C-alpha positions, -999 to +999 in steps of 0.1 A: +271+111-607+293+082-599+327+092-586+359+076-596+363+061-561+329+044-563+338+029-597+371+017-583+354+001-553+328-016-576+356-030-598+375-043-568+343-059-555+336-075-588+372-088-592+370-101-556+338-119-562+351-135-594+383-145-576+364-160-547+340-179-570+369-193-590+387-204-558+355-221-546+351-238-580+387-250-581+384-263-546+351-281-554+368-298-583+397-310-562+382-315-528+346-310-518+354-308-481+374-276-487+344-260-503+322-269-473+347-252-450+347-220-472+308-219-474+305-225-437 
């Protein structure tokens, strides 16, 4: 059984990953150096 807390954590993790990916993508489009800082 998956508890409600586990589901909530999974959702927050997924949202966080999507947010981070979009931030990196936007930074890549505007300034490659920012992306290099984020990756490193």
